[in-house]
FIFI-771164 format. One line per 3 residues: number of its first residue (from 1); for each residue x, z, y of N, C-alpha, C. Coordinates in steps of 0.05 Angstrom, whole numbers, plus 5000, padded with zeros to 4 digits. Each point is the difference from the previous one (the first is absolute). Layout:
BEGIN
NUM> X,Z,Y,X,Z,Y,X,Z,Y | ...
***
This chain:
BEGIN
1> 3250,4245,3886,5003,5027,4990,5004,5020,5024 | 5005,4989,5024,5005,5017,5023,4974,5006,5015 | 4993,5026,5005,4976,5006,5014,4999,4986,5027
4> 4976,4992,5008,4996,4986,5025,4979,4978,4997 | 4999,4982,5019,4979,4980,5000,5002,4980,4977 | 5024,4998,4988,5004,4980,4978,5001,5013,4973
7> 4995,5026,4998,5001,5014,4974,4982,4986,4980 | 5011,4992,4978,4985,4988,4978,4996,4971,5002 | 5008,4987,5023,4997,4971,5002,5017,4986,4979
10> 4989,4977,4991,5013,4985,4978,5008,4972,5010 | 5024,4991,4992,5008,4973,5006,5011,4987,4974 | 4997,4974,4998,5010,4986,4976,5030,4997,5002
13> 5015,5007,4979,5029,4996,5000,5008,4974,4986 | 4987,4994,4978,5007,4976,4985,4977,4992,4982 | 4996,4973,4998,4980,4990,4981,4975,4991,5014
16> 4978,5000,4986,4974,4989,5009,4989,5016,5023 | 4992,4986,5021,4988,5013,5023,4970,4994,5002 | 4984,5019,4995,4971,4996,5000,4990,4990,5028
19> 5014,5007,5021,4992,4992,5027,5009,4971,5006 | 5019,4990,4984,5010,4973,5004,5005,4988,4972 | 4979,4994,4985,5003,4992,4972,5016,4974,4995
22> 5004,4985,5020,5015,4975,4997,5030,5004,5004 | 5008,5024,5006,5028,5005,5005,5009,5026,4985 | 5017,4996,4979,5012,5023,4986,5023,5010,5017
25> 5002,5025,5005,5022,5011,5016,5025,5001,4982 | 5021,4988,5010,5026,5000,4986,5001,4977,4980 | 5025,4990,4996,5005,4979,4981,5010,5012,4973
28> 5002,4982,4980,5011,5009,4974,4977,5003,4980 | 5007,5009,4976,4980,5002,4978,4977,5019,5008 | 4976,4991,4995,4977,5017,5006,4998,5023,4981
31> 4990,5023,5010,4996,5023,4983,4974,4996,4984 | 5002,5001,4974,4976,4995,4983,4985,5026,4992 | 5015,5021,4994,4988,5025,4992,5018,5023,5006
34> 5003,5006,5026,5019,5022,5008,4989,5027,4990 | 5019,5016,4989,4991,5025,4988,5016,5025,5008 | 5023,4996,5012,5016,5023,5010,5018,4991,5023
37> 5009,5019,5016,5014,4993,5024,5021,5021,5007 | 5024,4991,5007,5021,5017,5011,5008,4989,5027 | 5011,5018,5017,5010,4991,5026,5028,5011,5003
40> 5019,4981,5006,5028,5008,5005,5003,5009,5028 | 5024,5013,5006,5005,5011,5026,4999,4979,5022 | 5007,4975,4994,5000,4979,5020,4973,4987,5003
43> 4980,5010,4985,4973,4989,5002,4992,4980,4980 | 5020,4989,4984,4994,4981,4980,4982,5013,4979 | 4979,4985,4992,4981,5010,4980,5006,4988,4973
46> 4997,5015,4979,5004,4991,4973,4974,5004,4985 | 4988,4978,4992,4973,5000,4989,5001,4993,4970 | 4988,5016,4984,4996,4993,4972,4976,4982,4998
49> 5005,4975,4990,4978,4980,4999,4995,4991,4972 | 4976,5003,4991,4991,4989,4974,5016,5010,4977 | 5012,5024,5002,5014,5014,4979,5025,4984,4990
52> 5007,4979,5013,5022,4983,4990,5022,4995,5021 | 4995,5007,5025,5020,4993,5021,5000,5021,5022 | 5023,5004,5012,5002,5016,5024,5006,4982,5023
55> 4982,5000,5020,5001,4981,5022,5010,5016,5025 | 5020,4989,5013,5010,5011,5026,4984,4987,5022 | 4990,5017,5019,4984,4991,5022,5013,5009,5026
58> 5006,4981,5018,5011,5006,5026,4977,5011,5018 | 5005,5024,5010,4979,5014,5016,4994,4986,5026 | 5019,4986,5011,4996,4986,5026,4985,4974,4997
61> 5009,4983,4981,4989,4974,4997,4978,4998,4979 | 5001,5019,4981,4981,4998,4977,5010,4982,4979 | 5024,4988,5003,5011,4981,4980,5005,5015,4974
64> 4996,4986,4978,5002,5011,4973,5020,4985,4983 | 5016,5015,4984,5018,4988,4981,5002,5018,4976 | 5005,4988,4977,5001,5016,4975,5028,5013,4998
67> 5001,5026,4999,5025,5015,4996,5008,5000,4971 | 4980,5005,4982,5007,5002,4972,4975,4994,4983 | 5004,4986,4978,4978,4993,4983,4993,4971,4999
70> 4976,4993,4991,4992,4972,4997,4990,4988,5026 | 5008,4975,5005,4988,4985,5022,4976,4985,4990 | 4988,4983,5017,4975,4987,4994,5002,4981,4976
73> 5024,4990,4995,5003,4981,4977,5012,5013,4976 | 5003,5026,5000,5010,5015,4977,5030,5004,4999 | 5014,4992,5020,5029,5004,5001,5006,5030,5006
76> 5021,5011,4989,5008,5027,5005,5019,5002,5024 | 4994,5017,5019,5017,5006,5022,5014,5026,4994 | 5027,5001,5001,5015,5023,4992,5006,5000,4970
79> 5023,5012,4993,5008,5001,4972,4990,5025,4986 | 5000,5000,4973,4992,5023,4985,4973,4996,4986 | 4991,5020,4986,4975,4997,4985,4976,4994,5018
82> 4982,4983,4991,4977,4992,5016,4980,5024,5001 | 4985,5000,5022,4979,5019,5003,4977,4993,4980 | 4987,5021,4991,4978,4995,4981,4977,5020,5006
85> 4986,4995,5023,4978,5017,5007,5008,5025,5016 | 5014,4995,5023,5008,5023,5016,4976,5015,5011 | 5001,5026,5001,4978,5016,5009,5005,5015,5026
88> 5025,5006,5006,5006,5016,5023,5029,4997,5008 | 5006,5006,5026,5026,4998,5012,5008,5026,5013 | 5026,5005,5002,5011,5022,5016,5026,4991,5012
91> 5005,5008,5025,5023,4991,5015,5022,5021,4998 | 5025,4990,4995,5024,5017,5000,5019,4987,5021 | 4994,5004,5025,5015,4987,5021,5030,5008,5000
94> 5006,5025,4993,5027,5009,5001,5018,4985,4980 | 4988,4989,4979,5015,4985,4980,4993,4970,5000 | 4987,4991,5022,4993,4972,5004,4985,4988,4976
97> 4980,5014,4991,4985,4991,4977,4971,5010,5001 | 4983,4988,4984,4974,5011,4996,4996,5002,4970 | 4980,5016,4992,4993,5003,4972,4973,4988,4995
100> 4997,4987,4977,4975,4988,4992,4994,5009,4971 | 4976,5009,4996,4993,5010,4973,4978,4982,4988 | 5003,4995,4974,4980,4985,4985,4998,5013,4973
103> 4983,4988,4983,4995,5012,4973,5027,5003,4986 | 5006,5025,4993,5024,5007,4984,5026,4994,5013 | 5002,4996,5026,5026,4994,5013,5000,5007,5029
106> 5023,5010,5009,5005,5005,5028,5025,4984,5008 | 4997,4984,5022,5022,4983,5008,5008,5007,5029 | 5026,4995,5006,5011,5001,5027,5004,4972,5010
109> 4993,4995,5025,5002,4974,5012,5018,5001,5025 | 5021,4984,5000,5018,4999,5023,4986,4988,5024 | 5002,5013,5023,4985,4991,5023,5012,4976,5014
112> 5024,4993,4993,5013,4976,5011,4997,4976,4982 | 5004,5004,4974,5001,4977,4982,4974,4996,4984 | 4984,5022,4997,4977,4999,4983,5006,5003,4970
115> 5026,5006,4994,5007,5003,4972,4987,5025,4988 | 4992,4999,4975,4986,5021,4987,5017,5013,4977 | 4998,5026,4998,5015,5015,4980,4982,5021,4987
118> 5000,5002,4974,4984,5020,4987,5012,5028,5004 | 4983,5019,5007,5009,5028,5004,4990,5017,4977 | 4976,4995,4991,4988,5016,4978,4981,4982,4985
121> 5001,5002,4973,4983,4982,4985,4996,5011,4972 | 4977,4992,4987,4995,5008,4972,4987,5027,4998 | 5000,5009,4975,4988,5026,4994,5019,5019,4986
124> 5026,4995,5003,5020,5017,4987,5001,4997,4970 | 4992,4977,4990,4999,4997,4971,5019,4978,4989 | 5009,4982,5018,5017,4978,4991,5025,5000,5017
127> 5022,5010,4990,5025,5002,5015,5010,4973,5009 | 4992,4979,4987,5010,4973,5007,4988,4990,5026 | 4976,5009,5007,4987,4990,5024,4991,5022,5019
130> 4998,5024,4991,4991,5022,5017,5021,5007,5021 | 4991,5008,5023,5017,5012,5021,4987,5026,5007 | 5013,5022,4994,4988,5026,5005,4982,5009,4977
133> 4995,5026,4999,4983,5012,4980,4975,5011,5013 | 4980,5008,4984,4976,5012,5010,4976,4982,4997 | 4977,5009,5010,4975,4985,4996,5001,4972,5013
136> 4987,4982,4987,5000,4972,5010,4983,4998,5025 | 5006,4980,5016,4984,4994,5025,4978,4981,4992 | 4979,5011,4988,4979,4983,4988,4980,4989,5020
139> 4995,5015,5022,4981,4991,5020,5009,5010,5028 | 5023,4990,5009,5011,5010,5026,4982,4992,5023 | 4996,5020,5018,4981,4995,5023,5014,5001,5027
142> 5019,5018,5003,5011,5005,5027,5027,5014,4998 | 5017,4994,5020,5027,5011,5001,5004,5015,5026 | 5018,5020,5000,5009,5013,5024,5029,5009,4995
145> 5018,4993,5018,5028,5007,4997,5006,5028,5009 | 5013,5015,4982,5010,5027,5006,5031,4998,5002 | 5010,4991,5023,5028,4994,5002,5018,5024,4996
148> 4991,5023,5010,5016,5024,4998,5006,5008,4971 | 4982,4993,4982,5004,5006,4972,5006,4975,4983 | 5006,4978,5013,5007,4974,4987,4980,4993,4978
151> 4975,5001,5007,4979,4993,4980,4976,4987,5014 | 4984,4988,4984,4975,4989,5009,4977,5017,4989 | 4980,5005,5016,4975,5011,4990,4982,4977,4993
154> 4987,5002,4977,4985,4977,4990,4973,5009,4988 | 4979,4988,5010,4973,5005,4988,4997,4981,4976 | 4994,5012,4978,4995,4984,4976,4971,5005,4992
157> 4983,4979,5000,4972,5004,4996,4992,5002,4971 | 4974,4999,4995,4990,5003,4973,4972,4987,5000 | 4991,4994,4976,4973,4989,4998,4978,5022,5002
160> 5008,5025,4998,4981,5022,5000,5003,5016,5026 | 4978,5005,5014,5002,5016,5025,5014,5026,4996 | 5018,5006,5018,5014,5026,5000,5022,5002,4980
163> 5007,4979,4986,5021,5002,4979,5025,4984,5008 | 5003,4993,5025,5025,4987,5009,5023,5020,5002 | 5023,4989,5010,5024,5017,5002,5013,4995,5027
166> 5011,5021,5012,5020,4997,5021,5027,5004,4987 | 5017,4980,5003,5026,4999,4986,5023,4999,5020 | 5023,5006,4990,5025,4997,5015,5018,4980,4984
169> 5013,4982,5015,5020,4982,4988,5027,5005,5013 | 5019,5008,4984,5027,5005,5010,5014,4974,5005 | 5009,4995,5025,5011,4974,5007,5028,4996,4990
172> 5014,5021,4991,5027,4997,4989,4998,4993,4970 | 4980,5010,4986,4999,4997,4971,4976,4983,4991 | 4980,4998,5016,4975,4987,4992,4982,5018,4984
175> 5008,5025,4995,4984,5019,4985,4974,5006,5014 | 4978,5002,4984,4973,5005,5010,4990,5027,4989 | 4988,5015,5018,4990,5026,4992,4973,5005,5014
178> 4984,5017,4988,4973,5007,5011,5002,5024,5019 | 4989,4997,5024,4998,5022,5019,4973,5013,4997 | 4978,4984,4998,4973,5011,4997,4983,4982,4983
181> 4985,5012,4982,4980,4986,4985,4981,5021,4989 | 4980,4993,4984,4981,5021,4991,5013,5023,4985 | 5025,4995,4989,5014,5021,4985,5022,5013,5015
184> 5005,4991,5025,5023,5009,5016,4989,5008,5028 | 5002,5026,5006,4989,5009,5026,4971,5008,4998 | 4991,5015,5020,4972,5009,5001,4986,4988,5023
187> 4973,5002,5000,4984,4990,5022,4988,4973,4994 | 4983,4991,5020,4986,4974,4996,5019,4977,4997 | 4999,4986,4978,5015,4976,4997,4986,4977,5014
190> 5014,4984,5016,4986,4977,5013,4986,4983,4979 | 4974,4994,5005,4984,4986,4981,5005,4970,5001 | 5004,4989,5024,5005,4972,5002,5022,4995,5021
193> 5025,5008,4992,5022,4999,5019,5007,4971,5007 | 5007,4995,5026,5007,4973,5008,5027,4999,5014 | 5008,5020,5016,5026,4999,5013,5013,5028,5000
196> 5027,5000,5003,5014,5025,5003,5019,4998,5024 | 5002,5022,5015,5018,5002,5023,5016,5026,4997 | 5024,5000,5010,5017,5024,4998,4999,5016,5026
199> 4992,5025,4997,5001,5020,5022,5024,5018,4995 | 5024,4990,5007,5024,5014,4993,5002,5028,5013 | 4989,5003,5024,5001,5025,5014,4986,5023,4984
202> 4981,4993,4984,4985,5020,4984,5005,4996,4970 | 5020,4984,4993,5006,4996,4972,4976,4993,4983 | 4985,4981,5010,4975,4992,4985,4995,4970,5003
205> 4985,4990,4981,4990,4973,5002,4971,5001,5008 | 4992,4979,5016,4973,4998,5008,4988,4976,4986 | 4979,5005,4984,4988,4979,4984,4972,4994,5011
208> 4996,4975,5006,4973,4991,5009,4983,4996,4975 | 4978,5015,4999,4982,4999,4977,4974,4986,5008 | 4995,4976,4989,4976,4984,5007,4977,5006,4982
211> 4997,5025,4992,4978,5009,4983,4974,4991,5012 | 4984,4986,4985,4974,4990,5010,4982,5023,5009 | 4991,4999,5025,4982,5020,5010,5013,5024,5012
214> 5025,5007,4992,5014,5023,5009,5030,4994,5004 | 5007,4980,5016,5028,4994,5004,5015,5021,5016 | 5026,5002,4997,5015,5020,5015,5030,4996,4996
217> 5015,5019,5011,5029,5000,4999,5009,5025,4985 | 5016,4996,4979,5009,5022,4983,5030,5004,5004 | 5008,5025,5006,5028,5007,5002,5010,5010,4973
220> 5024,4990,4992,5012,5007,4975,5027,5013,5005 | 5003,5025,4992,5026,5014,5002,5020,4986,4982 | 5023,4992,5011,5019,4985,4985,5016,5016,4980
223> 5000,5027,5003,5014,5017,4981,4982,5008,4977 | 4975,5006,5005,4982,5010,4979,4980,4980,4990 | 4994,4979,5016,4978,4982,4993,4973,5010,5007
226> 4998,5024,5012,4974,5011,5008,4987,4983,5022 | 4974,4999,4999,4985,4981,5017,4979,5015,5016 | 4996,4990,5025,4978,5011,5017,4991,4979,5019
229> 4974,4999,5005,4988,4981,5019,5006,5010,5029 | 5010,4982,5017,5005,5008,5028,4981,4987,5019 | 4987,4979,4992,4980,4987,5017,4979,4987,4983
232> 4975,5004,5006,4978,4989,4984,4990,5021,4981 | 4985,4992,4980,4988,5018,4981,5017,5005,4975 | 5001,5025,4992,5011,5006,4973,4978,5000,4980
235> 5006,5007,4975,4980,5000,4979,4984,5027,4999 | 5008,5020,5016,4986,5025,5000,5010,5019,4979 | 4991,5025,5001,5010,5020,4981,4995,4993,4971
238> 4979,4984,4994,4995,4994,4971,5016,4976,4991 | 5015,4987,5018,5016,4977,4992,4985,4975,4992 | 4974,4999,5006,4984,4978,4992,4991,4984,5025
241> 5000,4974,4998,4992,4984,5023,4969,4999,5003 | 4991,4999,5025,4971,4997,5006,4983,5022,4987 | 5011,5024,5000,4984,5022,4989,4989,5018,5022
244> 5006,4994,5025,4989,5015,5022,5017,5022,5011 | 5023,5006,4988,5016,5022,5011,5026,4990,5012 | 5001,4973,5006,5024,4989,5012,5006,5012,5028
247> 5025,5002,5007,5008,5012,5026,5013,4978,5017 | 4993,4999,5026,5011,4980,5018,5023,5012,5016 | 5023,4987,4999,5023,5009,5014,5006,4981,5024
250> 5006,5012,5023,5004,4985,5024,4975,4996,5016 | 5003,4998,5026,4977,4995,5018,4998,4971,5006 | 4979,4993,5016,4994,4972,5005,4982,4989,4978
253> 4990,4976,5003,4982,4989,4981,5014,4998,4972 | 4986,5008,4979,5011,4996,4973,5005,4970,4995 | 5018,4994,4982,5002,4973,4991,4972,4991,4990
256> 4992,4976,5008,4974,4991,4992,4996,5000,4970 | 4977,5007,4990,4995,5001,4971,5002,4972,4988 | 4997,4979,5017,5003,4973,4990,5028,4989,5006
259> 5018,5017,5008,5027,4991,5008,5015,4988,4976 | 5017,4981,5007,5018,4988,4981,5028,5003,5011 | 5012,5024,4997,5026,5005,5011,5021,4984,4984
262> 5015,4984,5015,5018,4981,4986,5029,5003,5005 | 5008,5013,5022,5029,5002,5005,5004,5023,5020 | 5025,5009,5002,5007,5021,5019,5030,4998,5007
265> 5007,5008,5024,5028,5001,5008,5003,5025,5017 | 5023,5013,4996,5005,5026,5013,5018,4996,5024 | 4992,5010,5023,5018,5003,5023,5009,5029,5000
268> 5024,5004,4988,5010,5028,4995,5004,5015,5026 | 5009,4985,5021,5005,5013,5026,4975,5011,5013 | 4979,4984,4998,4974,5009,5012,4984,5017,4981
271> 5008,5001,4975,4986,5015,4979,4972,4988,4997 | 4999,4974,5000,4974,4986,4997,5002,4980,4977 | 4980,5001,4982,4997,4980,4979,4978,4981,5009
274> 5007,4974,5003,4981,4980,5007,4988,4987,4975 | 4974,4999,4999,4986,4992,4976,4982,4977,5006 | 5000,4979,4983,4982,4978,5003,4976,5003,4982
277> 4976,4994,5011,4975,5000,4984,4989,4972,5000 | 5002,4987,4977,4992,4972,4998,4970,4997,5003 | 4984,5020,4991,4971,4997,5001,4990,5001,5029
280> 5012,5017,5016,4991,5002,5028,5017,4983,5019 | 5022,4989,4991,5017,4985,5017,5013,5017,5021 | 5010,5024,4992,5010,5020,5019,5028,5009,4994
283> 5014,5008,5021,5025,5014,4999,4996,5029,5009 | 5006,5019,4983,4994,5028,5005,5026,5015,5000 | 5003,5017,5021,5024,5018,5002,4993,5027,4989
286> 5017,5011,4982,4995,5026,4988,5024,5018,5006 | 4994,5022,5013,5021,5020,5005,5006,5014,4974 | 5026,4997,4991,5006,5010,4973,5004,5030,4999
289> 5000,5014,5022,5001,5029,5000,4973,5013,5001 | 4981,4988,5015,4973,5011,5002,4980,4985,4983 | 5006,4975,4992,4981,4984,4986,4980,4986,5018
292> 5001,5004,5026,4981,4989,5019,5001,4969,5000 | 4977,4988,5003,4998,4970,4999,4988,4989,5026 | 5012,4978,5010,4989,4987,5023,5002,4970,4996
295> 4982,4985,5011,5000,4971,4999,5019,4989,5020 | 5018,4982,4992,5019,4987,5018,4990,4972,5007 | 4990,4985,4980,4992,4972,5006,4980,4992,4978
298> 4981,4983,5009,4980,4990,4981,4973,5013,5003 | 4985,4998,4979,4973,5012,5000,5000,5029,4994 | 4980,5014,5010,4998,5029,4995,4999,5005,4970
301> 5013,5022,4992,5002,5006,4972,4983,5024,4993
***
């Protein structure tokens, strides 16, 4: 990530090495389907694997061990309710925990023991089992911690393009509320949202929209739910996709029309959102103030 002769160079940290296929880097359970990643201050990585386990990875050795969830033979590591299809993680280092979200439930995981505790669950309809009120977490996609407001920002998807929700989950009560959806806030609703990041300095969420043919980054005002594209194409004045009046925000090459934007992480200090494009095998840096895009590593986008 540092400019210079090594900018964008990639090295294997743990797992299968294509340059040395007979030697997996690091010992411990192999990663079967890694889907999300957090990094602690000491460099330890926490990987969501196969929606059922959180694997701790030593950054120096590449060694892997299960922090919480199922091991290879189905035994549970850590106490508390079992995971059931985890979709996303968020780190709360100040309270020595991480959050994991799955269908209809948000859990906290102790970073030392792997113990799991329900924070929010249900749809506010069954007092015997529900934790918190508000809309159910029917298709959770991504989490971002808003520590100053003791809440999580949560993307909740939908089967219909443009009809998902950006929600808030109160960590004290488990209550769930809508920040933005087609009926809350104005502006382009992300058509195919995949991740959310918190830009606390501007009181907004940044949503990566993997809209086919016109991917981009949508800023959502956390007070009003109003939305605006800050990088990539918007839907244009008529609000319709692929009608010819789309506007491009930010300089540099547009996101490729064949792009498959899959994840994003915000470096708040540098004001850069790093975006992965699975179709091009690229890491792209996006200036969140100007919307400008540059290639950091991988193939040209």
